N, C-alpha and C positions, 0 to 999 in steps of 0.2 A: 930296696925291698919290701917287700907288703909285711906289713908287719899288724895284722888284721887279723891273726891268728891269737887264739883263745888256750891258755893256760889254766889247769888246774893241778894247783899247789896245795899240798897233805902233810902235814904239821903238828905232832902235840904240844908244841912250843910254842906260843902266842910270837915272842919274839922272834923268832924264827919267821912267821909266819908273815909279819907283817915287814919285817927286813927283804924278805922277796918279791913279798907282793910292790913292796916300793920300786924295788928293782928292775921287775916287767914290765909293772905301768911305764916307769923310766923309759923302757926301750920299746915302749909304744905295742905293748902285747894289753888283749884285754884278760884278766885275771879274776880267776875264781877259786876259793879258800876253804880250807875243811881241816878241822880240828882233828883227825883222825881216819882211822881206812874205812872203818863201817862208814860213817855220813861221806867221805869219798868216793865210795862206789856210788852210793844211793846219787849222789847230786852226778857223779857225770853217767849215769844211765837216765840220768833223767833231762840233762843238757851237755850232751857229750863236747869234749873241746880236742884240742889239737895234738895237745902234748900233756903229760902229766909228772910233775915234780915229786917225790913221795918220802918222806924220811922211811926210813925202814924199823927203827928199835920205834914202835908205838904199843900202847896199852888196846886191847882190845883183839884191835887187826893190826899186823905188824906190813908194813909193808910188802915183803914178799907175798904175804897172801894176796894183799888188796893187788899187786901188777897181775898174779894169775886167776884172779876174780875176773877182774875185767880183761884179760887177755880171752877170757872163755868168749865173750862175745864181740872184742877189738883185738882180733891176732895181731894187728900189724901197728897198735899202738905205740908211739915211744914214750916212752921213759927217761928220767934223772933219776935214780937211786942215791939218796946220801943220807950218810949216819956219820952220827958221833960216836957212837958202839952202846954198849948195853952189857948183859951179864957176858960176853964173850965180844971179843977185842971185833972194834969197826969192819978191819979189813977182811975177817971172817965171814963176817956179814954180807959186805958188798962183793967178797968173793963170789959167794952166791949166787947172788944179784945179775951180776958181770954175765954168766953163765946164760943169761936170756937175750934174743936177738932183738934189738933194736935198746938194749938197756945202758946208759951210762951211768957210771957209778963215779960219785963222788964222796972223800971223806972231810968231813966236819973237822977243824974250819979251812972252807975254798974260801979263790975269791971272785970277786964278782965278775971278771972277763972267765976264769973257769967255766961258771955256770951259765952264764951269758954263752959264751960259745957252746958249751954243750948241746944249749936247745935249741942257738942256732943250726949247727950242724946237723941235729937229729929232724930236725926240721924240712932243711934242705935237701936232705936225703927221701926223706917222702916225697917230697915235691919231685923229686928228680925221679922216682919211682911211676908217680904217677903220669909224667910226660911221657913216659915209655910208651 
């Protein structure tokens, strides 16, 4: 499988960014990192990627707003939305994100296999759509 695809990971927790970077670089992906939604949207617009993994609960611009902002210019962009919760339960945040097309939601903590499978499945769906 071709793995020259690029992933943007957005999370306000440095340890989560580092862990996800190591996982996906180990899987052969090129990885860009952003520590919040504002930075992530700006970085993506300068240097688009094939997929975005975003935390939902972040200060400044949360993950839902990040998804909506990027979808304005990139309507088919796939996302993996992750959350450990916040003022309300993580399930509620993820339920809202899950209503959007091409968004897979995962509650923290998740397994390496769960997030790698989510990314690979979304990227494969996109490839199938382009082949039609």
